[in-house]
VEXNU-117759 format. One record per residue: residue number from 1; residue in one letter; x, y, z of N, C-alpha, C in turn. Coordinates in nm, 4 decimals. Last residue first. Layout:
BEGIN
+------+-------+----------+----------+----------+----------+----------+----------+----------+----------+----------+
: segu : vomar :      nc1 :      nc2 :      nc3 :     cac1 :     cac2 :     cac3 :      cc1 :      cc2 :      cc3 :
+------+-------+----------+----------+----------+----------+----------+----------+----------+----------+----------+
:  NUM :     a :        X :        Y :        Z :        X :        Y :        Z :        X :        Y :        Z :
...
+------+-------+----------+----------+----------+----------+----------+----------+----------+----------+----------+
This chain:
BEGIN
+------+-------+----------+----------+----------+----------+----------+----------+----------+----------+----------+
: segu : vomar :      nc1 :      nc2 :      nc3 :     cac1 :     cac2 :     cac3 :      cc1 :      cc2 :      cc3 :
+------+-------+----------+----------+----------+----------+----------+----------+----------+----------+----------+
:  150 :     a :  10.2846 :  11.0742 :   9.1276 :  10.4124 :  11.0048 :   9.1076 :  10.4272 :  10.8949 :   9.2098 :
:  149 :     s :  10.0289 :  11.2029 :   8.9946 :  10.0485 :  11.1057 :   9.0999 :  10.1753 :  11.0264 :   9.0727 :
:  148 :     k :  10.0503 :  11.3981 :   8.7959 :   9.9601 :  11.4196 :   8.9084 :   9.9830 :  11.3223 :   9.0239 :
:  147 :     v :  10.2965 :  11.5574 :   8.6383 :  10.2609 :  11.4210 :   8.6764 :  10.1790 :  11.4346 :   8.8030 :
:  146 :     l :  10.3768 :  11.7814 :   8.3823 :  10.2964 :  11.7580 :   8.5023 :  10.2705 :  11.6086 :   8.5178 :
:  145 :     c :  10.5636 :  12.0371 :   8.2207 :  10.5405 :  11.8941 :   8.2457 :  10.4695 :  11.8763 :   8.3793 :
:  144 :     f :  10.6105 :  12.2789 :   7.9772 :  10.5429 :  12.2485 :   8.1023 :  10.5207 :  12.0989 :   8.1111 :
:  143 :     t :  10.8150 :  12.5376 :   7.8204 :  10.7509 :  12.4061 :   7.8251 :  10.7035 :  12.3763 :   7.9666 :
:  142 :     q :  10.8926 :  12.7967 :   7.5952 :  10.8556 :  12.7601 :   7.7316 :  10.7826 :  12.6268 :   7.7268 :
:  141 :     a :  11.1278 :  12.9763 :   7.3923 :  11.0382 :  12.8626 :   7.4151 :  11.0167 :  12.8350 :   7.5636 :
:  140 :     d :  11.1968 :  13.2179 :   7.2452 :  11.2014 :  13.2065 :   7.3916 :  11.1057 :  13.0963 :   7.4390 :
:  139 :     r :  11.0055 :  13.1257 :   6.9638 :  11.0947 :  13.2257 :   7.0231 :  11.0828 :  13.2217 :   7.1756 :
:  138 :     g :  10.9653 :  12.7671 :   6.9374 :  10.9255 :  12.9061 :   6.9190 :  11.0234 :  12.9985 :   6.9876 :
:  137 :     n :  10.8540 :  12.4652 :   7.0855 :  10.9325 :  12.5338 :   6.9827 :  10.8774 :  12.6747 :   6.9677 :
:  136 :     a :  10.8728 :  12.2208 :   7.3403 :  10.8131 :  12.3457 :   7.2909 :  10.9101 :  12.4086 :   7.1908 :
:  135 :     v :  10.7904 :  11.8987 :   7.4504 :  10.8837 :  11.9824 :   7.3758 :  10.8082 :  12.1055 :   7.3290 :
:  134 :     q :  10.7604 :  11.6730 :   7.7248 :  10.7031 :  11.7787 :   7.6418 :  10.8143 :  11.8598 :   7.5759 :
:  133 :     d :  10.6774 :  11.3967 :   7.8973 :  10.7839 :  11.4464 :   7.8106 :  10.7202 :  11.5470 :   7.7149 :
:  132 :     e :  10.6228 :  11.1882 :   8.1757 :  10.5802 :  11.3072 :   8.1021 :  10.6999 :  11.3600 :   8.0248 :
:  131 :     r :  10.7336 :  10.9520 :   8.2631 :  10.5903 :  10.9706 :   8.2833 :  10.5357 :  11.0904 :   8.2070 :
:  130 :     v :  10.9769 :  10.7116 :   8.2095 :  10.9332 :  10.8462 :   8.1708 :  10.7823 :  10.8547 :   8.1837 :
:  129 :     g :  11.1147 :  10.5313 :   8.4783 :  11.0196 :  10.5322 :   8.3668 :  10.9720 :  10.6733 :   8.3367 :
:  128 :     g :  11.2752 :  10.5607 :   8.7036 :  11.3370 :  10.5223 :   8.5775 :  11.2442 :  10.5214 :   8.4573 :
:  127 :     n :  11.1016 :  10.6538 :   8.9043 :  11.1687 :  10.5240 :   8.9187 :  11.2203 :  10.4717 :   8.7841 :
:  126 :     v :  10.9732 :  10.8734 :   8.6791 :  10.9494 :  10.8182 :   8.8125 :  11.0059 :  10.6768 :   8.8153 :
:  125 :     s :  11.0583 :  11.1724 :   8.5075 :  11.0657 :  11.0259 :   8.5162 :  11.0438 :  10.9847 :   8.6607 :
:  124 :     i :  10.9745 :  11.4334 :   8.3045 :  10.9639 :  11.3856 :   8.4424 :  10.9621 :  11.2337 :   8.4368 :
:  123 :     r :  11.1112 :  11.6851 :   8.0993 :  11.0803 :  11.5434 :   8.1166 :  11.0737 :  11.5146 :   8.2655 :
:  122 :     c :  11.1078 :  11.9407 :   7.8483 :  11.1051 :  11.8998 :   7.9891 :  11.0638 :  11.7532 :   7.9949 :
:  121 :     r :  11.2885 :  12.1294 :   7.6086 :  11.2176 :  12.0061 :   7.6428 :  11.2210 :  11.9857 :   7.7942 :
:  120 :     i :  11.2926 :  12.3855 :   7.3632 :  11.3230 :  12.3428 :   7.5005 :  11.2356 :  12.2217 :   7.5316 :
:  119 :     t :  11.3949 :  12.6168 :   7.1100 :  11.3394 :  12.4867 :   7.1487 :  11.3822 :  12.4525 :   7.2904 :
:  118 :     d :  11.5145 :  12.8580 :   7.0720 :  11.3922 :  12.8325 :   6.9968 :  11.3300 :  12.6975 :   7.0282 :
:  117 :     s :  11.6266 :  13.0092 :   7.3859 :  11.6458 :  12.9406 :   7.2577 :  11.5110 :  12.9156 :   7.1909 :
:  116 :     d :  11.6118 :  13.1023 :   7.6424 :  11.6264 :  13.2024 :   7.5363 :  11.6535 :  13.1385 :   7.3999 :
:  115 :     g :  11.3533 :  12.9153 :   7.8210 :  11.4897 :  12.9526 :   7.7865 :  11.4921 :  13.0514 :   7.6717 :
:  114 :     q :  11.1657 :  12.7809 :   8.0856 :  11.1700 :  12.8736 :   7.9725 :  11.3144 :  12.9136 :   7.9498 :
:  113 :     a :  10.9701 :  12.5283 :   8.2423 :  11.1013 :  12.5809 :   8.2041 :  11.0879 :  12.6731 :   8.0832 :
:  112 :     v :  10.8167 :  12.3623 :   8.5057 :  10.7973 :  12.4631 :   8.4014 :  10.9343 :  12.5215 :   8.3713 :
:  111 :     l :  10.6899 :  12.0752 :   8.6554 :  10.8117 :  12.1416 :   8.6080 :  10.7746 :  12.2364 :   8.4944 :
:  110 :     n :  10.5702 :  11.8720 :   8.9140 :  10.5400 :  11.9791 :   8.8198 :  10.6704 :  12.0499 :   8.7835 :
:  109 :     a :  10.4201 :  11.6072 :   9.0830 :  10.5433 :  11.6548 :   9.0190 :  10.5077 :  11.7544 :   8.9097 :
:  108 :     f :  10.3026 :  11.5030 :   9.3782 :  10.2593 :  11.5858 :   9.2666 :  10.3844 :  11.6476 :   9.2062 :
:  107 :     m :  10.3148 :  11.1787 :   9.5075 :  10.3838 :  11.3072 :   9.4930 :  10.3314 :  11.3761 :   9.3683 :
:  106 :     s :  10.2287 :  10.9359 :   9.7581 :  10.2071 :  11.0013 :   9.6294 :  10.2811 :  11.1342 :   9.6285 :
:  105 :     p :  10.3286 :  10.8268 :   9.9950 :  10.2484 :  10.7434 :   9.9055 :  10.2289 :  10.8039 :   9.7670 :
:  104 :     q :  10.6767 :  10.9081 :  10.0495 :  10.5351 :  10.9401 :  10.0624 :  10.4551 :  10.8562 :   9.9637 :
:  103 :     t :  10.9386 :  10.8860 :  10.0217 :  10.8694 :  10.7626 :  10.0593 :  10.7217 :  10.7896 :  10.0817 :
:  102 :     t :  11.1450 :  11.0367 :   9.7657 :  11.0443 :  11.0435 :   9.8711 :  10.9904 :  10.9045 :   9.9011 :
:  101 :     t :  11.3798 :  11.2394 :   9.5961 :  11.3471 :  11.1077 :   9.6503 :  11.2479 :  11.1234 :   9.7642 :
:  100 :     v :  11.4628 :  11.3977 :   9.2989 :  11.3900 :  11.4124 :   9.4249 :  11.3502 :  11.2724 :   9.4701 :
:   99 :     l :  11.7132 :  11.5251 :   9.1003 :  11.6529 :  11.4017 :   9.1496 :  11.5908 :  11.4283 :   9.2858 :
:   98 :     l :  11.7386 :  11.7328 :   8.8205 :  11.7284 :  11.7288 :   8.9663 :  11.6575 :  11.5996 :   9.0042 :
:   97 :     s :  11.9160 :  11.8896 :   8.5479 :  11.8361 :  11.7818 :   8.6075 :  11.8407 :  11.7909 :   8.7595 :
:   96 :     w :  11.9817 :  12.0353 :   8.2303 :  11.9653 :  12.0558 :   8.3740 :  11.8835 :  11.9385 :   8.4258 :
:   95 :     p :  12.2104 :  12.0525 :   7.9464 :  12.0934 :  12.0045 :   8.0181 :  12.0993 :  12.0354 :   8.1681 :
:   94 :     l :  12.2269 :  12.4120 :   7.9348 :  12.1481 :  12.2895 :   7.9430 :  12.2367 :  12.1720 :   7.9026 :
:   93 :     t :  12.3187 :  12.6969 :   8.1316 :  12.3380 :  12.6070 :   8.0186 :  12.2518 :  12.4836 :   8.0398 :
:   92 :     a :  12.2294 :  12.8390 :   8.3383 :  12.3146 :  12.9109 :   8.2441 :  12.3474 :  12.8257 :   8.1226 :
:   91 :     f :  11.9197 :  12.8667 :   8.5123 :  12.0228 :  12.7838 :   8.4530 :  12.0974 :  12.8642 :   8.3483 :
:   90 :     e :  11.7576 :  12.9204 :   8.8260 :  11.8086 :  12.9755 :   8.6999 :  11.9096 :  12.8755 :   8.6442 :
:   89 :     a :  11.4601 :  12.8196 :   8.9979 :  11.6041 :  12.8087 :   8.9715 :  11.6359 :  12.8722 :   8.8374 :
:   88 :     h :  11.2273 :  12.7841 :   9.2598 :  11.2647 :  12.8540 :   9.1367 :  11.4159 :  12.8428 :   9.1209 :
:   87 :     h :  10.9752 :  12.5740 :   9.3983 :  11.1132 :  12.6230 :   9.3965 :  11.1407 :  12.6855 :   9.2602 :
:   86 :     p :  10.6913 :  12.4946 :   9.6077 :  10.7503 :  12.5432 :   9.4825 :  10.8936 :  12.5942 :   9.5016 :
:   85 :     q :  10.6175 :  12.1906 :   9.7732 :  10.6608 :  12.3291 :   9.7860 :  10.7275 :  12.3754 :   9.6563 :
:   84 :     g :  10.5538 :  11.9254 :   9.7884 :  10.4628 :  12.0123 :   9.7138 :  10.4984 :  12.1594 :   9.7235 :
:   83 :     n :  10.7457 :  11.7710 :   9.8984 :  10.6391 :  11.8156 :   9.9883 :  10.5395 :  11.9083 :   9.9192 :
:   82 :     e :  10.9323 :  11.7324 :   9.6982 :  10.8580 :  11.6158 :   9.7462 :  10.7434 :  11.6511 :   9.8407 :
:   81 :     d :  10.8858 :  12.0390 :   9.5016 :  10.9660 :  11.9381 :   9.5708 :  10.8753 :  11.8257 :   9.6209 :
:   80 :     l :  10.8152 :  12.1597 :   9.1760 :  10.7649 :  12.1275 :   9.3097 :  10.8531 :  12.0205 :   9.3720 :
:   79 :     y :  10.9765 :  12.4243 :   8.9862 :  10.9375 :  12.2854 :   9.0092 :  10.8832 :  12.2713 :   9.1508 :
:   78 :     s :  11.0791 :  12.6408 :   8.7250 :  11.0118 :  12.6241 :   8.8536 :  10.9692 :  12.4789 :   8.8648 :
:   77 :     l :  11.3503 :  12.8092 :   8.5596 :  11.2531 :  12.7014 :   8.5749 :  11.1938 :  12.7045 :   8.7139 :
:   76 :     s :  11.5162 :  13.0028 :   8.3053 :  11.4733 :  12.9772 :   8.4426 :  11.3708 :  12.8650 :   8.4421 :
:   75 :     g :  11.8138 :  13.0411 :   8.0985 :  11.6730 :  13.0579 :   8.1308 :  11.6439 :  13.0302 :   8.2767 :
:   74 :     v :  12.0132 :  12.9888 :   7.8132 :  12.0015 :  13.0491 :   7.9458 :  11.8535 :  13.0666 :   7.9736 :
:   73 :     t :  12.1874 :  12.7555 :   7.6194 :  12.0578 :  12.8162 :   7.6492 :  12.0568 :  12.8645 :   7.7934 :
:   72 :     g :  12.4175 :  12.6158 :   7.5760 :  12.4299 :  12.7604 :   7.5889 :  12.2980 :  12.8304 :   7.6154 :
:   71 :     v :  12.2828 :  12.3675 :   7.3663 :  12.3898 :  12.4066 :   7.4587 :  12.4005 :  12.5585 :   7.4586 :
:   70 :     p :  11.9265 :  12.3402 :   7.3357 :  12.0577 :  12.3681 :   7.2768 :  12.1589 :  12.4113 :   7.3837 :
:   69 :     g :  11.7845 :  12.1267 :   7.5929 :  11.7761 :  12.2232 :   7.4843 :  11.9141 :  12.2447 :   7.4261 :
:   68 :     e :  11.6074 :  11.9951 :   7.8750 :  11.7063 :  11.9836 :   7.7680 :  11.6800 :  12.0896 :   7.6630 :
:   67 :     v :  11.5540 :  11.9104 :   8.2057 :  11.5298 :  12.0129 :   8.1046 :  11.6430 :  12.0015 :   8.0041 :
:   66 :     e :  11.4045 :  11.6845 :   8.4370 :  11.5079 :  11.7137 :   8.3376 :  11.4609 :  11.8241 :   8.2433 :
:   65 :     y :  11.3581 :  11.5260 :   8.7481 :  11.3212 :  11.6397 :   8.6640 :  11.4356 :  11.6649 :   8.5662 :
:   64 :     l :  11.2750 :  11.2212 :   8.8771 :  11.3824 :  11.2929 :   8.8089 :  11.3224 :  11.4005 :   8.7193 :
:   63 :     v :  11.1976 :  11.0660 :   9.1687 :  11.1401 :  11.1513 :   9.0646 :  11.2534 :  11.2353 :   9.0065 :
:   62 :     r :  11.1713 :  10.7735 :   9.3183 :  11.2768 :  10.8624 :   9.2685 :  11.2196 :  10.9381 :   9.1500 :
:   61 :     k :  11.0248 :  10.6394 :   9.6059 :  11.0047 :  10.6948 :   9.4717 :  11.1210 :  10.7885 :   9.4400 :
:   60 :     r :  11.0069 :  10.3456 :   9.7971 :  11.0780 :  10.4700 :   9.7699 :  11.0548 :  10.5120 :   9.6256 :
:   59 :     n :  10.8704 :  10.1460 :   9.9475 :  10.8149 :  10.2028 :   9.8246 :  10.8759 :  10.3394 :   9.7939 :
:   58 :     f :  10.9504 :  10.2332 :  10.2867 :  10.9296 :  10.1387 :  10.1790 :  10.8711 :  10.2129 :  10.0595 :
:   57 :     p :  11.1574 :  10.2907 :  10.5695 :  11.0790 :  10.3414 :  10.4577 :  11.0667 :  10.2360 :  10.3477 :
:   56 :     v :  11.1198 :  10.1143 :  10.8691 :  11.2011 :  10.1296 :  10.7494 :  11.1138 :  10.1831 :  10.6369 :
:   55 :     i :  11.1350 :  10.1501 :  11.2022 :  11.0426 :  10.1657 :  11.0912 :  11.1258 :  10.2000 :  10.9691 :
:   54 :     q :  11.2816 :   9.9116 :  11.4164 :  11.3003 :  10.0310 :  11.3354 :  11.1933 :  10.0337 :  11.2268 :
:   53 :     d :  11.1823 :   9.7977 :  11.7356 :  11.1883 :   9.7760 :  11.5911 :  11.1996 :   9.9093 :  11.5192 :
:   52 :     a :  11.3954 :   9.8714 :  12.0170 :  11.2668 :   9.8756 :  11.9479 :  11.2867 :   9.8510 :  11.7987 :
:   51 :     g :  11.6385 :   9.8936 :  12.1382 :  11.5877 :   9.7600 :  12.1150 :  11.4574 :   9.7578 :  12.0384 :
:   50 :     g :  11.6915 :  10.1657 :  12.1806 :  11.7648 :  10.0953 :  12.0770 :  11.7101 :   9.9575 :  12.0450 :
:   49 :     v :  11.5562 :  10.2509 :  12.4037 :  11.5037 :  10.2878 :  12.2733 :  11.5678 :  10.2041 :  12.1639 :
:   48 :     a :  11.4608 :  10.1309 :  12.7192 :  11.5617 :  10.1329 :  12.6133 :  11.4955 :  10.1635 :  12.4800 :
:   47 :     g :  11.2725 :  10.0969 :  12.9115 :  11.3176 :  10.2330 :  12.8880 :  11.4213 :  10.2426 :  12.7786 :
:   46 :     s :  11.1544 :   9.8578 :  12.9568 :  11.2884 :   9.8745 :  13.0116 :  11.3410 :  10.0162 :  12.9937 :
:   45 :     e :  10.9115 :   9.8850 :  12.8244 :  10.9109 :   9.8678 :  12.9681 :  11.0482 :   9.8935 :  13.0291 :
:   44 :     a :  10.9910 :   9.9129 :  12.5585 :  10.9119 :  10.0201 :  12.6186 :  10.9134 :  10.0090 :  12.7696 :
:   43 :     a :  11.1172 :   9.6772 :  12.4934 :  11.1990 :   9.7971 :  12.5091 :  11.1226 :   9.9086 :  12.5766 :
:   42 :     g :  10.9792 :   9.3946 :  12.6792 :  10.9954 :   9.4846 :  12.5650 :  11.0774 :   9.6064 :  12.5976 :
:   41 :     s :  10.9115 :   9.1778 :  12.8368 :  11.0504 :   9.2231 :  12.8377 :  11.0786 :   9.3176 :  12.7230 :
:   40 :     g :  10.6492 :   9.1004 :  12.8042 :  10.6890 :   9.1475 :  12.9362 :  10.8307 :   9.2000 :  12.9402 :
:   39 :     s :  10.5827 :   8.9841 :  12.5717 :  10.5655 :   9.1289 :  12.5793 :  10.6072 :   9.1842 :  12.7148 :
:   38 :     g :  10.5927 :   8.7094 :  12.5405 :  10.7137 :   8.7864 :  12.5183 :  10.6971 :   8.9364 :  12.5275 :
:   37 :     f :  10.3894 :   8.5382 :  12.6048 :  10.3885 :   8.5947 :  12.4707 :  10.5057 :   8.6897 :  12.4444 :
:   36 :     y :  10.4584 :   8.4777 :  12.8732 :  10.4444 :   8.3702 :  12.7746 :  10.4520 :   8.4245 :  12.6322 :
:   35 :     g :  10.4518 :   8.7215 :  13.0057 :  10.5774 :   8.6486 :  12.9955 :  10.5727 :   8.5424 :  12.8880 :
:   34 :     h :  10.1796 :   8.7777 :  12.9789 :  10.2792 :   8.8701 :  12.9242 :  10.4134 :   8.8002 :  12.9066 :
:   33 :     m :  10.0739 :   8.5627 :  13.1230 :  10.0477 :   8.5717 :  12.9795 :  10.1469 :   8.6668 :  12.9127 :
:   32 :     h :  10.1537 :   8.6301 :  13.3840 :  10.2077 :   8.5084 :  13.3220 :  10.1867 :   8.5098 :  13.1708 :
:   31 :     q :   9.9982 :   8.8627 :  13.4162 :  10.1440 :   8.8703 :  13.4248 :  10.2090 :   8.7480 :  13.3606 :
:   30 :     i :   9.7412 :   8.7531 :  13.4016 :   9.7860 :   8.8484 :  13.2997 :   9.9381 :   8.8599 :  13.2996 :
:   29 :     v :   9.7409 :   8.5962 :  13.6386 :   9.7234 :   8.5327 :  13.5076 :   9.7742 :   8.6251 :  13.3966 :
:   28 :     v :   9.7704 :   8.7965 :  13.8346 :   9.8711 :   8.6916 :  13.8230 :   9.8630 :   8.6250 :  13.6855 :
:   27 :     g :   9.5336 :   8.9450 :  13.7909 :   9.6653 :   9.0070 :  13.7771 :   9.7755 :   8.9049 :  13.7594 :
:   26 :     s :   9.3373 :   8.7519 :  13.8525 :   9.3474 :   8.8082 :  13.7168 :   9.4836 :   8.8716 :  13.6929 :
:   25 :     v :   9.3816 :   8.7156 :  14.1277 :   9.4025 :   8.6028 :  14.0368 :   9.4178 :   8.6538 :  13.8931 :
:   24 :     t :   9.3133 :   8.9769 :  14.2125 :   9.4451 :   8.9204 :  14.2398 :   9.4756 :   8.8054 :  14.1436 :
:   23 :     l :   9.0470 :   9.0021 :  14.1317 :   9.1478 :   9.0933 :  14.0792 :   9.2889 :   9.0395 :  14.0997 :
:   22 :     v :   8.9291 :   8.7976 :  14.2886 :   8.9241 :   8.7895 :  14.1426 :   9.0302 :   8.8804 :  14.0802 :
:   21 :     a :   8.9789 :   8.8961 :  14.5501 :   9.0336 :   8.7667 :  14.5096 :   9.0358 :   8.7542 :  14.3568 :
:   20 :     i :   8.8339 :   9.1374 :  14.5449 :   8.9777 :   9.1404 :  14.5696 :   9.0420 :   9.0094 :  14.5236 :
:   19 :     v :   8.5742 :   9.0347 :  14.5074 :   8.6323 :   9.1241 :  14.4076 :   8.7845 :   9.1280 :  14.4227 :
:   18 :     t :   8.5435 :   8.8910 :  14.7482 :   8.5398 :   8.8204 :  14.6207 :   8.6042 :   8.9047 :  14.5107 :
:   17 :     l :   8.5485 :   9.1003 :  14.9340 :   8.6519 :   8.9967 :  14.9407 :   8.6577 :   8.9177 :  14.8101 :
:   16 :     p :   8.3159 :   9.2481 :  14.8600 :   8.4490 :   9.3078 :  14.8432 :   8.5621 :   9.2043 :  14.8485 :
:   15 :     i :   8.1257 :   9.0318 :  14.9191 :   8.1383 :   9.0909 :  14.7850 :   8.2743 :   9.1588 :  14.7690 :
:   14 :     w :   8.1495 :   8.9716 :  15.1924 :   8.1810 :   8.8691 :  15.0935 :   8.1978 :   8.9273 :  14.9535 :
:   13 :     a :   8.0752 :   9.1491 :  15.3937 :   8.2068 :   9.1671 :  15.3340 :   8.2368 :   9.0663 :  15.2243 :
:   12 :     r :   7.8320 :   9.0741 :  15.5015 :   7.8413 :   9.2028 :  15.4322 :   7.9712 :   9.2164 :  15.3530 :
:   11 :     g :   7.8954 :   8.8302 :  15.6129 :   7.7844 :   8.8374 :  15.5180 :   7.7868 :   8.9674 :  15.4401 :
:   10 :     l :   8.0901 :   8.8985 :  15.7983 :   8.1302 :   8.8235 :  15.6802 :   8.0217 :   8.8270 :  15.5729 :
:    9 :     a :   7.9185 :   9.0252 :  15.9814 :   8.0265 :   9.1019 :  15.9197 :   8.0762 :   9.0311 :  15.7926 :
:    8 :     r :   7.7567 :   8.8087 :  16.0562 :   7.6969 :   8.9255 :  15.9908 :   7.8040 :   9.0086 :  15.9185 :
:    7 :     l :   7.9496 :   8.6431 :  16.1756 :   7.8786 :   8.5967 :  16.0568 :   7.8126 :   8.7131 :  15.9831 :
:    6 :     v :   8.0211 :   8.8070 :  16.3924 :   8.1229 :   8.7710 :  16.2943 :   8.0555 :   8.7252 :  16.1654 :
:    5 :     c :   7.7775 :   8.8147 :  16.5322 :   7.8365 :   8.9397 :  16.4807 :   7.9396 :   8.9110 :  16.3730 :
:    4 :     i :   7.7542 :   8.5454 :  16.6027 :   7.6538 :   8.6062 :  16.5153 :   7.7068 :   8.7363 :  16.4555 :
:    3 :     v :   7.9637 :   8.5140 :  16.7772 :   7.9660 :   8.4387 :  16.6529 :   7.8673 :   8.4996 :  16.5540 :
:    2 :     g :   7.8864 :   8.6740 :  16.9911 :   8.0064 :   8.7091 :  16.9178 :   8.0131 :   8.6404 :  16.7830 :
:    1 :     m :   7.6764 :   8.5445 :  17.1067 :   7.6465 :   8.6631 :  17.0331 :   7.7663 :   8.7067 :  16.9490 :
+------+-------+----------+----------+----------+----------+----------+----------+----------+----------+----------+
């Protein structure tokens, strides 16, 4: 009768024993695959940060804002930075320029300038190429340059 009890117990336990055996073999195989493909010794597992790949910015954009006019022209201007935030500046003489650098996929570039002279020019260049160039003439001239996708 003892043998029959053992066989009945094994008859009920074969499924959990099979699951345990499959999980054990799978774990060993996965561990060997990690070692084979080199992911078992990564920086994330060791806790080291310095060994991780560095993300390097690419496609750097250099947006140059310029305002030109007669020497001694006094006035003010407004422009958008690389994050689309507006800025205001005063100038006591021309020419005036500002270089904005970004790695964002796109930048909205906007420049408005007004001076106390009869002529004023604004220019927006992206990576050395002029994208917008405007000249205004008249009393207290005001000019506006816009590049929608720098």
